[in-house]
C-alpha positions as CSV (number, residue, x, y, z in Angstrom):
1,M,-42.6,-74.9,35.0
2,L,-46.2,-74.8,33.7
3,E,-47.1,-74.1,30.1
4,V,-50.6,-74.2,28.8
5,R,-50.8,-74.1,25.0
6,D,-54.0,-73.4,23.0
7,I,-56.3,-75.6,25.1
8,E,-60.0,-76.0,24.3
9,T,-62.4,-77.3,27.0
10,S,-66.1,-78.0,26.9
11,Y,-68.9,-79.0,29.2
12,G,-71.0,-81.3,27.0
13,Q,-71.9,-79.2,23.9
14,S,-70.9,-75.9,25.5
15,Q,-67.4,-74.9,24.8
16,V,-65.8,-72.6,27.4
17,L,-62.1,-72.3,26.4
18,F,-61.0,-71.4,23.0
19,G,-57.2,-71.6,22.5
20,M,-56.3,-70.7,26.1
21,S,-52.6,-70.3,26.7
22,L,-50.5,-69.2,29.7
23,R,-47.2,-70.0,31.5
24,V,-45.8,-69.9,35.0
25,D,-42.0,-70.0,35.5
26,A,-40.2,-71.4,38.6
27,G,-40.4,-68.9,41.5
28,E,-42.9,-66.7,39.6
29,V,-46.3,-65.3,40.7
30,V,-48.7,-65.1,37.8
31,T,-52.3,-63.9,37.9
32,L,-55.4,-64.9,35.8
33,M,-58.1,-62.3,35.9
34,G,-61.4,-61.7,34.2
35,R,-65.1,-61.3,34.7
36,N,-67.2,-64.1,36.0
37,G,-68.0,-66.8,33.4
38,M,-65.0,-66.1,31.2
39,G,-63.3,-69.4,31.8
40,K,-60.9,-68.8,34.7
41,T,-62.1,-71.8,36.9
42,T,-62.4,-74.0,33.8
43,T,-58.7,-73.2,33.0
44,V,-57.8,-74.3,36.5
45,R,-59.9,-77.4,36.2
46,S,-58.3,-78.2,32.9
47,I,-54.8,-77.9,34.3
48,M,-55.6,-80.1,37.3
49,G,-57.3,-82.8,35.2
50,L,-60.7,-82.2,36.8
51,T,-62.2,-81.3,33.4
52,K,-60.5,-82.7,30.4
53,A,-59.2,-80.3,27.7
54,H,-59.9,-82.0,24.4
55,V,-57.5,-79.9,22.3
56,G,-54.1,-78.4,23.1
57,S,-51.2,-79.1,25.4
58,I,-50.6,-78.7,29.2
59,L,-46.9,-79.2,30.1
60,F,-45.5,-79.4,33.6
61,D,-41.7,-79.3,33.7
62,G,-41.9,-80.4,30.1
63,T,-44.1,-83.4,30.7
64,E,-47.5,-83.6,29.0
65,I,-50.2,-83.8,31.6
66,R,-53.3,-83.1,29.5
67,G,-55.5,-86.2,30.0
68,H,-53.9,-87.2,33.2
69,P,-56.3,-88.0,36.1
70,S,-56.3,-85.3,38.8
71,Y,-54.6,-87.4,41.4
72,K,-51.6,-87.9,39.1
73,V,-51.5,-84.2,38.3
74,A,-51.4,-83.5,42.1
75,Q,-48.7,-86.1,42.6
76,L,-46.4,-84.2,40.2
77,G,-46.5,-81.2,42.5
78,L,-49.5,-79.0,41.7
79,G,-51.4,-77.9,44.8
80,L,-54.9,-76.4,44.4
81,V,-56.8,-74.1,46.7
82,P,-60.2,-74.5,45.0
83,E,-63.0,-72.0,44.6
84,G,-65.4,-72.4,47.5
85,R,-62.6,-73.8,49.8
86,Q,-64.0,-77.4,49.8
87,I,-62.5,-78.3,53.2
88,F,-63.6,-81.5,54.9
89,P,-66.4,-80.2,57.2
90,N,-66.5,-83.2,59.5
91,L,-62.8,-83.4,60.1
92,S,-60.9,-81.3,62.6
93,V,-58.4,-78.6,61.4
94,R,-55.6,-80.9,62.3
95,E,-57.2,-83.9,60.5
96,N,-57.8,-81.7,57.4
97,L,-54.1,-80.9,57.3
98,V,-52.8,-84.4,58.0
99,A,-55.1,-85.9,55.4
100,T,-53.2,-84.2,52.6
101,A,-49.7,-84.3,54.0
102,A,-47.0,-85.2,51.4
103,N,-43.7,-84.0,50.0
104,R,-44.0,-83.3,46.3
105,S,-41.2,-80.8,46.3
106,T,-37.7,-81.7,45.0
107,G,-36.0,-81.2,48.4
108,D,-36.8,-81.5,52.1
109,A,-40.4,-80.8,53.1
110,R,-40.8,-77.1,53.9
111,W,-44.3,-77.6,55.2
112,T,-45.1,-79.9,58.0
113,L,-48.0,-79.8,60.5
114,E,-45.8,-77.8,62.9
115,S,-44.6,-75.2,60.3
116,V,-48.1,-74.8,58.9
117,L,-49.6,-74.2,62.3
118,S,-46.8,-71.7,63.1
119,A,-47.5,-69.8,59.9
120,F,-51.3,-69.9,60.6
121,P,-51.6,-69.2,64.3
122,R,-55.4,-68.8,64.0
123,L,-55.5,-72.4,62.8
124,A,-53.3,-73.5,65.7
125,E,-55.9,-72.1,68.1
126,R,-58.7,-74.0,66.3
127,A,-56.8,-77.2,65.7
128,T,-59.4,-79.4,67.3
129,N,-62.4,-77.6,65.9
130,M,-64.3,-79.2,63.0
131,G,-64.1,-77.6,59.6
132,N,-67.8,-76.6,59.7
133,Q,-67.1,-74.7,63.0
134,L,-64.7,-72.3,61.4
135,S,-65.5,-68.8,60.0
136,G,-65.3,-68.3,56.3
137,G,-61.9,-66.6,56.7
138,E,-60.6,-69.5,58.8
139,Q,-61.8,-72.0,56.3
140,Q,-60.0,-70.1,53.5
141,M,-56.8,-70.2,55.6
142,L,-57.3,-73.9,56.1
143,A,-57.7,-74.5,52.4
144,V,-54.4,-72.7,51.7
145,A,-52.7,-74.5,54.6
146,R,-54.0,-77.8,53.3
147,A,-52.6,-77.2,49.9
148,L,-49.2,-76.2,51.4
149,M,-49.1,-79.5,53.3
150,T,-48.5,-81.2,50.0
151,N,-45.4,-79.2,49.6
152,P,-46.4,-78.2,46.0
153,R,-44.0,-77.1,43.4
154,L,-46.8,-74.9,42.0
155,L,-49.6,-73.5,44.1
156,I,-52.8,-72.6,42.3
157,L,-55.4,-70.4,44.1
158,D,-58.9,-70.0,42.6
159,E,-60.6,-66.9,44.1
160,A,-58.5,-66.9,47.2
161,T,-60.0,-63.8,48.8
162,E,-63.5,-63.7,47.5
163,G,-66.1,-62.8,50.1
164,L,-63.6,-62.4,52.9
165,A,-63.4,-59.5,55.4
166,P,-60.7,-56.9,54.6
167,L,-58.5,-58.0,57.5
168,I,-58.6,-61.7,56.5
169,R,-58.0,-60.7,52.9
170,Q,-54.9,-58.8,53.9
171,E,-53.7,-61.8,55.9
172,I,-54.0,-64.0,52.9
173,W,-52.1,-61.5,50.7
174,S,-49.3,-61.4,53.4
175,I,-49.1,-65.1,53.4
176,L,-48.7,-65.2,49.6
177,A,-46.1,-62.5,49.7
178,S,-44.1,-64.6,52.2
179,L,-44.4,-67.6,49.9
180,K,-43.2,-65.6,47.0
181,A,-40.2,-64.5,49.0
182,E,-39.3,-68.1,49.6
183,G,-39.4,-68.8,45.8
184,Q,-42.8,-70.6,45.7
185,A,-44.3,-70.5,42.2
186,I,-48.0,-69.4,42.4
187,L,-50.9,-69.0,39.9
188,V,-53.6,-66.9,41.5
189,I,-57.1,-66.2,40.2
190,D,-58.6,-63.1,41.9
191,K,-60.1,-59.7,41.1
192,N,-58.2,-57.5,43.5
193,V,-56.0,-55.7,41.0
194,S,-54.2,-53.4,43.4
195,A,-53.1,-56.3,45.7
196,L,-52.2,-58.4,42.7
197,K,-50.0,-55.6,41.2
198,R,-48.0,-55.6,44.4
199,L,-47.6,-59.3,44.5
200,A,-47.4,-60.7,41.0
201,D,-44.7,-60.7,38.3
202,R,-47.0,-61.2,35.3
203,H,-50.7,-61.1,34.5
204,Y,-53.2,-62.6,32.1
205,F,-56.7,-61.2,31.4
206,I,-59.1,-63.7,30.0
207,E,-62.2,-62.9,28.0
208,K,-64.6,-65.5,26.4
209,G,-62.3,-68.4,27.0
210,S,-59.0,-67.0,25.6
211,V,-56.3,-64.5,26.7
212,A,-57.3,-60.9,25.8
213,W,-54.2,-59.2,27.3
214,S,-51.0,-60.4,29.0
215,G,-48.0,-58.5,30.3
216,S,-45.8,-57.7,33.3
217,T,-46.8,-55.7,36.3
218,A,-44.9,-52.7,34.9
219,Q,-46.9,-53.0,31.7
220,L,-50.2,-53.3,33.6
221,V,-49.4,-50.2,35.7
222,A,-48.6,-48.3,32.5
223,E,-52.0,-49.2,31.0
224,P,-54.5,-48.3,33.8
225,D,-57.5,-48.8,31.5
226,I,-56.8,-52.5,31.1
227,A,-58.3,-53.7,34.4
228,Q,-61.4,-51.6,33.8
229,R,-61.8,-53.0,30.3
230,Y,-61.7,-56.6,31.3
231,L,-63.0,-56.5,34.9
232,G,-65.5,-53.6,34.8
233,V,-69.2,-54.2,34.6
């Protein structure tokens, strides 16, 4: 579904990605892990067209999307839950959801306002509250729900559980597990290795802008030092 091939991305004279490559197949959950500053968010921004990769190829269903503006990338069916949530603070929960509603899947829309509020009962309770009146956990749920309202073919989550209370974190993981069971393709950036090993099919560890290790969950479990090597301080 998504194939990133040897991309290089810079901010001015500062290059961040050096031959970054990864792939996500249909119905697959894939992780991208690494220490802060190694290029995870830049990889996501490059995929979404928010920061232009100047070398390499980004294919979505075989179509080259490198160089596409971000709105065109989104229209193809990539849904982003950005780092820092970035919800609309002066819109209500309901308005945040309706503002992004679309059907970018290949079939009937799975996610409507009614189904999203059913899946996120906490948001249903706060439907008339403004975005800036929500707790951090509720804002994260809203960011996930807002992305689902586009009925994405591929859902990308950048630091989906960072800074959240354990109970909220577990709720997010449960939601992602349900999405996987329904066949949703997901690329998730996070540092919670134990949760990601339960959820994901394959993993990429990034260091200094390129993939340092990749493999299946079984391979990751068989090499317990990998996570410490690329995530440890």
